[in-house]
N, C-alpha and C positions, 0 to 999 in steps of 0.2 A: 553903507552897502545896501542896495535895494533888496527887499524881501523876495525870496524865491518861493514859488507856489507849486511847481511841477518838477518831479524827479523821475528821470528816465532809467529803465533797466532793459538789458538785452545783450545777447551775444557774449555772455560771460562777464559783463561789466555792469555795475549799478551805482547810481548816485546816492543810494541810501543804504542803511544797514539795520540789522535786527533790533539794535538798541533804541532805534528812533520810533518806537510804537506811538509815543505821544504825538509825534509830528505826522507820521505816515500811516497811522493805524496799524493794528496787528496784522491784517492781511497784506497791506502794502509793504510793511517792514520785512515780512518774511518772504515775499516775492523777491525783493531786492537781495535778501540774504541767500536764498536758493540760487539766484542767478550768479552770485559771487562764488558759490560752491560748485559751479559748472553743472548744475542739475538742469535737465531740459525744461525750461519755462518759456512759454510764448512771450516775446518781448512786449513792453508796454511802458506806461508811466503812471505815477501816483500824484494826484492832487492832494495837497496837505489838509490836515484838519484845521489849520489856521485859516485856510481859504473858506472853509465851511462856516467857521465862527464869524469871519468878516462878512460873508454873504448874509447871514442872519442879522448882524448888527447894521448892515447897510440897507435894510429893508428889502431883502430878497433880490439884491443886485450883485453881480460878480465884482470882486475887487479889481481895481485898475491893473492892467497888464496881465491878468490871469489868462484871458483868451489868447493873447499873443504867445504866451508860453505854451498853451495847449496846441496852437497851430504849429509852433516850432517842433514840439514833440511828436505830433502827427507826422510831420515831414521826416523826422528821424525814424519813426515806426515804418513808414513807407519804404525807406532805404533798407531797413533791416529785413523786411519781408519781401522786397522786390515786387511790391504791389502798390497800387495807388487807391486812396480813399475816394470812392465814387467812380472808379474806372468802369467803363462799359464792357471791357473784355475780361479783365481779371481783377475784380474789385477786392480791396482790403476791407474786411469786416472786423468790428471790434465788439468786445463786451464792456459793459459799464457796471461796475460793482461797488457797493458801499464797503466800508471797512473801518469800524471804530477801533479805539485802542484796546478794547477788550472784546471778546467774542459775544455777539448778541444774535444768536442763531435765528434767522428768519425775520428779525424785527425790522430790518430796512430792506432796500430794494435793489434789484438787478435787472438789467436789460441785456439780452444777448442778440447777436447777429445784426448789430446796428450798422447801417450803411447800405442796406438793401432798399431798392425801390423797383419800379417796373422795368427800368433799364438795366440796373446792376444785377437783377436776378437772372437776366438773360446771359450776362457775362459769367455768372456763377454756373449756369447750366453748361455753357460752352467750355468752361475750365474743367468742371467735374465730370461732364458727360453723364450727369445724373439729374434729370429734371425733378424726380421725386424728392431728392435731398434738397434741392434749391427751393422748391415751393414749401417744403416742410420748414426750412429755416425762415422763410419769409413770413409764413403764417405765425410762427412763434414770435418773431419780432413784432408783428402787428398786435398780437395778443398781449405781450409784455409791455410794449410801448403804450398801448391803449389803457392798460391797468395802471402801470407805474407812473407814467408821465402825464397822461390825459385824465386820469381819475375815473375811467369807465369801469363799472363793476364787472368782475371776472365772469359772472354768470352770462353776460351778454355774448361773450365769445364761447364759453364752455357749452352753453346750450346749443349753439350752432354746430359745434364739434360733435356733441353727443347725437344730435339729430342726423348728422352726416353718417356717423357710424351705424345708427339705427337703419337708415335708408339702405346702406350697403350690406347690412347683416353681419357686421364685424364687431369685435369687442375692443381690439387694440388699435391705437393710433397708427401703429406700423403697418396695419393691414390696409390702410387707405392708399389709393394710387396717386400718381402725380396729378392726374386730371381732377381727382377729388380734392386734393390739397390746393390746386390752382383755383378751383371754385370757391373754397373756403377763404382764400386770400381776397377774392373779390367781395365776398360777403363781409369779411372783417373790415375791409376798407369802407364798406357801406355803413357798418356800425359806427366807425369813427366819424364819418361825415354826418350821420344822423344825430349822434350824441353830442358832438362838439360844434356842429355847424361849419366845420372846416375839414378839408381833405388831409389825409395823412401827409406829413411833410416829406417831400421828395429829396430835398437837399441833405446829404449825409452830415454836413457840418451843422446844419440847423437841428437835425436829429440829435447830434452829439451835445450841442449846447443845451437843448431841452432836457436831455437825459441827465447831464451833470447837475443841472438845477433841480431835477426831480430827486436825485439821490441826496443832495443837500437838504431838500425839503423833508425827505423821509426820516431825517434825524428827529423831527418833531411830529411824526405821525402818531396816532393814538396808541398803537401797540408798542412803539419804541418808547414813548413817554411812560407807559404803564410798566414796561420792562425795567426802565431806569428807576422808577419809584420802588419796585419790588426789590431790586438788587442794589439800591442806593448808589447808582451811577450818577455823577454830577451832570447837570444839564449843559454846562458850558464846555464840554470836551469836544463836541462836534464829531463828524465822521470824515474820513478820507474818501477819495473816489479813485478807483483803479480802472484805467482804460487799457485794455490788453487785446492784442491780436487774437482773433477767433481761431480756435482749432475745433474740428467738427467730429463729435462722436456719433452723429446721425448720418454719416456718409455712406453707411451700408453695414453689412454683417461683419466686415473686418475692422469696424470702428465701434467705439462704445465709450461709456463714462462710468465713473464710480466714486465711492467714498470709502476710505479705509482708515483703520487705526493700527498703530504699530503694536499695541497690546489690546486685549479684550477690555473695553470700557465698562463692562458690567461686572466681570470677575477679577480683572487684573492679570489674567493668565498671559504668559509671554508667547503670543502667537498673533499673526496677522488676522485682523478681524474687520469685516466690512462686506460690501456688496457692489455689484456692477450690473450694468445693463448694456447689452449689445445694441447698436443702432439707436442711440438715445443721446439727449443732451442732459447736462447735470441736473437741471431742475426736475427732470423725471424721477431721479433717485430720491432727492431730499423731500420732494412734495408728496411722495407716497402714491403717485398716480398709477404706476406700474409696480408690481412686486418683483424686486430685483433678485439676482442670483448671488449666492455666497462667493466671497472673494477667492476662496480656494479653487472654485470651479474654473477660474481664469487659467489655472495651471494646465488644464486640458484644452481650453479654447485657444489661448495664445501663450504657449509655454515659454517662448523666448522673451516676450514682453513681461510675463510674470516673474521670470528670474531677474530681469532688470529692475522691475518694481520692488522686489525684495531687497535688492542691493541699495536702492535709493532710500527705502524705509529704514534700513539699518544705519545708513549715513546720517539721515535726519535725526533719528533718535539719539545717536551718539553725539551729534553736534549740539543739539538742544538739551541733551541730558534729561529728556522727559518723554512721556508717551505722546505721540503726535497724531493729529487728525489731518488726513490728506485727501484732497480732491484731485482727480486726474481724468484725463481724456486720452483715448487712443484714436488717432486719425489714420485710417488706412494702414494699420499695423505699427504706427509710430507712437511712442508714449510721451505725453506731456504732463507736467505737474502744474496744476492750476492754483493750488493754494496749500499751505500747511499752517497749522497752528497747534498750540498745546491743547490736547483733547480733553473735552469734558468727560467726567467719569463718575460712577457711583462711589459712595463712601467706601464700600468694600473694596472696589478696584483701586481707589486712591491709596488706601492703606497698603494693600498688597504691592502695588507698583512702587510706592515709596520705600517700603522695607526691602523689596527685591533689588531695587536699584542701588540701595545702600550696600547690600551684600555683594552686588556685582561691581561695587566701587565706582559706579557712574556718579554718585553723589555721596556726601557724608551724612552722618546721622542728624546733624542740625538742619541741613537742607531737607532731609526726609521728613522731619517733624513739621517744618514749615510748609511742605507740599500738601498737607492735609488741613483743610480749613476746619476749625472747631465745629461750625454749624453743620458740616457734612455728616458728623457723627450721629446726628439725629436719625439719619437713614438706618444706621445699624441698631438704633434703639427703638425702631418702629416695631409694631406687632408683626407676628407671623401666624399662619394658620395652625391651630392646635392639631398636632398629628394624631391625637386620640379621637378626634371628632370625625364622624362619617359625613362626607359631603356629596352633593349631587353636581358633578361636573357636567356642564352642558355644551362646552365648546373649549377650544384652545387656540392660542395664537403664539406670538413670539414674546419671550420674556424680556422686556425692554428695560425695566428699572425695578430692582428687587424690593421686597416688602409686600405685605398684604393690606388690602383696603376693603372696607365694608361701607355700603351706602345705598341710597336710592338712585335708581337710574334716571339721569337727565340727559337731554339731547342737544342742548345749546349752551353756550357760555353764559348767556343771560340767565337761564334756568339755574345753572350752577351757582352763580353769584347770589341770586335771590334765595336759593335754598340755604346757602351758608349764612346769609343775613338772618334767616329764621333759626339758626343754630342746628340745622339739619346736616347730616353727613350724606354726601352725594358722590356718585361716580359719573364722570363725564363720558358719555358714549357718543362717538362720532364716526362717520365713514372714514375720515382722516382729519387730523387737526391742521389748522393754518395759524399763522401769527395772530390773526384776529381773535383767536380763542384764548389768548394769554390770561385774561382776567378769570375766565372760567376754570382754566387749568390750576390757577393759584387757589381758587375757592374749593375745588374738588378734593376728595380724599385720594382719588386715583383716576387714571385715564385708560379708556379702552377704545381701540380703533379697529375697524374692519379691514382697512387697507394699510399699506406702508410696511417698511422694513425696519431693521434695527438702527438705521441711520436716518430715519424719517424725522420730521419736525417733532411729532409727539414724543418719540423716543429720546431725542437729544434734550429737549426742554424738560421732560419729566425727570431724566437723570440729574440734570442740573438742579432741579427743585427738590430732589429727594422724594418724589412721588412714586408710588407703585404704578406701573404702567404695563399694559399688554397691547401689542400692536399686531397688525396683519392677521387679525382673527377672521379668517375667510369663512369660518363656519357660520358667521352671522350676517344677516342682511339688515342694514340700519335704515329706517325711515324717519329722518329727523323732523320732517314736517308734521307727521301725525304722532310722533313721539313713541316709537316702539322699535324693537329689533326682534328678528325671528331667527331661530335655528331650524333644523330639519323637523323638530318635533314640538316646539312650543314657541309662544310669543311672550316677550317680556315688555311690559308697558311702562310709561313714565310713572315714577314713584315706586315701582316694584323694587324690593331689596335684592342686591347682587353682591358678590364678593369676587375680587380679582386677586390673583397671586402673581405679582411681577417677577417672582423668582422662578416659576415653572411655566408661566404663560396660561395657566388654567383660568377659565371663567366658571364660576360656581353660582348656582341658584340660591337665593336667600342669604340671610345673615349667618355667618360662621364665626364660632368662637376663636378669638385670637390670643396668642401668648406673647409675653414680653421676653426679651433676652435676659439671661441670668448672670453671666459673668464675662470677663475679658479672656479671650482665648486667641491662639494663633498669632497672626501678624498684628491683629488689633492689640493684643496684650503686649506684644513687642514694642509697637509704636508708643503706647502709653507709658511703658517702662522707660523708654528713651526720653519722653516728655518729662517724666518725674525727675530725671537727672538735671534738666535744664531750668525748671521753674523754681522760683524762690518763694512763692506764696503758697500756703497750705490749702488743702481742699477737704472740707468736712461735708457732712450731709444732714439734711433735715429728716428725722426719723421719729415717729411717735409710738411705734409698736416694736416688739421683738422681731416681727417679720421684716419690718423696714430695716432694722439693724442688721439682720442677716444679709439682705441685699446690699446694704452699705459695705459690708466687709468684702463681698464678692466683687464690687466695683472699685475697691481699693481706697475708700475714703479714710482720712486720718483722724476720724473722730466724728462725733455728732455735734453739729453747730446749733441745732434747735430741736428740742423735744417738747412738743406742745402738750402739756399735761391734760388740758381740757378734752383732748381727743380720747383720753382713756375713760372719760366720764359718761360717754353716751351709750355704752353697751349694757344690755341686760339689767341686772340688779343695781348696777352702779348709778344709772340715771335716777332710779327710785331713791337711793340714798341722798343723791344731790338734791332732789326735790324735797325730801324730808328736811334737809338742812335749810333750804330756802324758806320753807313754811314754818320753821322753828320760831318760837316766840322770843327766845333769848339765847345768850351765848352758850349756856349749859345744854340746852336742847340741840343747838347747832353742833356742839362737840359730840353729843351722842350719835348724831347722824354721820358726822365725819369719821367717827370711830369705825363705822362699817366700811368706809371707803379706804381707810388706811391699809389694811392687809391687801386689798386689791391693787392699790397703787404700788405698794412695796413689792408685790410679786412682779409687776411689770418692770419696775426699775431694776430689780435683781436680775431679771432675764436680759435686759438691755446691757447692764454693766458687765455681765458675764460674757456676752458676745463681743463687747468692745474692750475686753480686758487690756488695761494699760493705756487706753486711749481716752481723751477727754469727752465727756458727755455734758453738754449744756442743757439744763432743764429749766424751762420757763415756768414760773409759778402762774397760777390761774389768771388768764387774761380777759376772756370775754365777759360781757355783762350777764348777770344771772338770768335775765328773761329768756336767754337763748335755750335754757334747759327746761323751760315750761311750755306746755301745749298752747296753741293759739286759737284754733278753730273750736267752736262750741262742742262738736262731737268728740274731739280729742280731749277737751277739758272734762267732759262728762265721763269718758272712759278712764282717764287718769285719776279723777277724783274718786271714782268708785273703787279703783284698784288700791288707792292709798287710804281709803276709809275716812275721807274728809268730804265736806259738802262742796257742791259746785260753786256756791256763793263765795266760800273762803278762797277757793282756788282762783276764781275770776277776779276777786278783789286783789289778790297778790299779783296776778298778771297785770292788772290795771295800775297798781302802785309802782311796778317795776318798769312800766313803759317810759321811754325817753324820746324827746324830739330828735336827738342826734346821738344815738347810743355809741357810735364809734368814738365820740368825744365825751362820753358820759362816765357813768359809775362802773369802771372796769380797771383792769391792770392793778397797779400798786394801790390805787384808790380803794379797790375792793379789799386788798390785803390790810389796809389801814383801818377800814371800818369793820372788817371781820378778820382780826388777826389770827383767830383759830384756824382759818383756812390755810394760811401760810405755815402755821405751826404743824398742822397735820401733814402737809406736803413735805416740809423739811424733815419731819420724823420718818416718813416713809422712805425718803431718799437715804437718810443716814443709817437707818436700820438695815436697809438692803445692802448698803455699802459695807457696813461693819460685819455683817454676816458673811459676805464674800471675802472680806479681808482676813477673817479668822480661818477661812479655807485656803488661804495662800493666793487669792486672786488680787488684782491691782485696780480696784475701782477708782475712777477719778471724776467725781461730779463737779460741775460748775453751775451754781444756782444763779439764775438770771431773773431780775425783778423788772417787769415790763412797765412801759408808759411813764417812766420817771421824767418829771419836768423840773423838779426842785430837789436839791441835795437832801433836805430833811425827809422827803418821802423815802428816798433810798436808805437813809440812816436808820429810820424806824424799822423798815423791813429787814435790813441787814442784821440788826441787833437780834431780831427774832430767830433768824437762821443760825447765827453764831451761837446763841443760847441753846437752841435745840441740838445743834451739832455737838456741843460740849457735853450736854446731858447724855446723849445717846452713846458717844464714844467712851464716856466714863463708865456707863452701865455695861458695855461690851468689853471694856478693857483693851481697846485697840485704837490706833490713830489712823485716820483717813485723810489724805491730802484733798483739799477742796478750795474753790474760789467762789467769791460772791461778787457778781457784777450786775450790769444793767443793760437793758435794750435802749439804744439811742434812736428814738423814733419821733421826737418832737423838736421843732426848731429851737425852743427855749433850752432844751437839753444840750444842743450843739453850742449855743452861745455861752452857757455856764458850765461847759464841760470841764473846766479846770477845777471848779468846786466839786463836781460829782466825781471826777477822776481821782481827786485826792482821797476819796473814801472808798472807791471801787477797785476791784482786782482786774476787771476787764470791761470793755465795751463791746457790744455787738449791734451793728446798725440794722434796725428793722426797716429796710428801705421801702417796703410797701406802705407802711403808715407814714414814714418820713416824707415820701412822695405825696401822699394824700394831704398831709398837714402843711407841707411847703407850698403846694399849688392851691390848696383849698378845694381840691377835687374829691368828690366821694367816689371811692372805688366801685361802689355798687351802682352808681348812677352816671358816671362819666362816660359810659358807653353810648349814651344818647347823643353826645356832641363831639367826642374825641375823633370819630371818623371824619367829621366836617373840618376839625382843626388840622387833621393830617392832609385832607384834600386841599384846603386853602393855604397850606404851607405855614400856618401859625406854629405848628410843631412839626419837626421832621420825623419823629418816632413817637410811639406810645410810651409815655414816661413810666407806666407800670410794667412795661416789657423791657425797656432799655433805660438805664440810669440817665437822668438828666444831669449832665456834667456842669452846666452853667449855674443851675440853681441848687439842686439837691447835692450835687458834687461839691459845690462851694461850702455848703453847710457842713458836709462831712469833713472837708479839709479844716475848717475852723475847729470842729470837735476833736480831730486827731491832734492838731497842733497844741490846743489848750490842754487836752487830756494828758498828753505825754510830757508837756512842760511841767504839769503838776506831779506826774508820776512817770518817769522815763521807762519803767518796766511794764507799763500798762499794755495788756494784750488787747488787740482790737481786731474784730472780724466783721463779717456781714452775713446775715442769714436772709432767706427769702429767695424767690426764683431769679432775682437779678444775679444771684451768685452762680447761676448756670448759663448766663447770657454772655457770649464772648466779648463784646465791646465793653460791657459792664465789668467783666473780670479784668480787662486791660486797665480800666480806670482804677479799680481797686489796687492793682499792682503799682500804678503810678502814685497813688495816694499813700502807699506804704502800709497797707493792711497786712496782718499776720496770716489771715485765712479768709476764704469765702466758704459759704455753706449753701447747698442747693439740694434738690430732690435726688434720691439715689441714682436714678437713671440719667441724670445730667452730670454726674461726677466726672466721667471721661471727657465731656465737653469742657468742663471747667479746668481740668488738668491740662488739656491741650491748649486752651486759650491762655492759661498762665505761662506755659512754655513759650508760646508765640510772643507774649508780652516781653519776655526777656530777649528772645532770639531776634525779633524784628529790630529792636534797638541796637543789638550788636551789629546787625547787618548795616544799619544806617550809619553807625559810628565808623565801621570799616570803610563804607563808601565815601564818607566825608574825609577820612584819612587818605584814601587813594586819590581823591581830587586835589 
């Protein structure tokens, strides 16, 4: 059977359906579905994503028979509309829009009003009796065609439009007359002739052929490629093309266009949310060129249309069982739906919508949990402005994406990227954003625009990224060329610090103190409680202080997966005692110095055990090399030597003798405990004295002592014997028994290979994936930043292995260690600690590997929990789908 490329829809019948997003793209599949639902959709046809893929593979040439199918469907469209393409009296005009299988807002291209030329524009005037409308449509076609198809910079057209408005003394495009627009048409045609050396193509079919090719080409434009890289969208998906009969929102004051959501995409509130513009085409709304009116105002402007629109929104939401993003046009009082898709939303809105829809019985709880992507929760864990701090509000706009952001003002995407590369926090300030700004939006902490509404490009993209965003801040004037913005009273220049609050829309001068969220509440808490029921892998947290442990409990962690004892050594008198221990001449002197540390460590452990009552607490014995506790610069050495009562020469000599060429692979971890067993003894004593004292008070401490950097079973056995001996001594002295485990951190490739030997002696494994990644790749964590960006850019690596677990290499080593360890000891507890434990795809890998738990920072616990639930539920969905097939 010959391959089909074009799929027609119109008059209640469609050749495609919603499930065919991979073939028809999201936009195309939903146009077909809405047509089947008898919703008023202008007829048209969809060219498949397969055609785009073949176009690219064939060296930018259409697949055979594609154009024949296009011409056949144009004929169908002519019959459906009662108009002819290129007719001089009543011309059929079409829009040409991209449509990938997932929403990529603004990344690819659109051409409207295609089919106009000097002849057909007269037919449009005759048909509409509205010369202004006809020439407005024509100049829009020339502008979009010149930009999208011919590659002429927008400024060439926008500059002429701005100059025309200046000459006429008007601000809005709508204030220009038919004669003004006719003059612009001639000027725009001149731009095309001058820039390309050829006239604007008069043949509508030639226009269509070129536009289809341009939309295919837009799949590989710079901004689309960047978007795919950021959101990990495969390059071989391609885009569909939707050719649809034009309906006109710019026909006059009884016409208009708009964008709406069936629920509030910022808060999740169950209400229609969106904007519309009278006498406008769709690009005017999403581009932020004109400030639109709220959707509820349509109730007064066009009450009958508004009631119909409400009914359609309810129908679509119930049909798709999700919050929908809808584009519509009203032509002379008649409503048409141009597109619907599942709407992008903030994390707060995603959670509320999912929980509310489950309670409304539109979806079940499993679907509700799957509706919220784990990475979205980062938005809820972002900082907010400290309510106790006084701030200087200088302007306000529309709250487009919640959360607060602090940074230096920058005015171009390039400046934002350069600032981020210097590790500076920046706020991208723009008159309005465009798809070309995508890299800068990624690099910035937040986005501020002077123009645009809540459905503008900046708002939609920022919400998807989880960036704080304020749009439509009309109180400011932005001069991007000279790098400043002005309010009524002051000027903020490039590099000046500002704060934006995407929850209130406020713009604040200077850096403002931010606060972190403290606990799970409301719908957030409900959703995570549902996730807890479905996940099978535990979630612990990394916590080094009692404060960390307190936050851990608030976020619902099931224990501490990593307590780094060295972090307790750097405060106040503690570091002095550590330095005394390092400078000691022999073991006896070291023990005297360590005796000062013991009560301090014991106090910390006691507070942590009390907060984590009954839950496991994994405590890693001292890991870093000793030189980290000593000063490095001459001035610091002088000051420390003086405070400790030793000579600078002695201290400098000790610093020199502790220096290593590669300290990350040097005298640290278990190696330090073997050469200095008194350190392990002191730490074990502090742990068990704290645990025994709490046990006598009726508490339930559960320490798990973890020996780091083990590569040979004998290293572990030596350290384990010390811990067990001290534990026995302390428990005998206190007259109580405390349950405990002694295990090791698996962070060396050799440890993975001999995991059966180590596993036979250990009670648990915990993968230290930061160091395991470092030693597996041979990458230095401290230095890899110099070349990793190049590796990602060149496609050598798809992701940063220190951010996302490398399944092929590091994951394979983990699999070996798990299989060997559990073969030696089936009851072996195995987990993972480090920030990989809070990264969703890494959590999914840990689930598939069969780990008992992951551990991450306290604020990433909800992310790990949701990711663990997704790991279970997505496989259940796949199994169900395979069974149904």
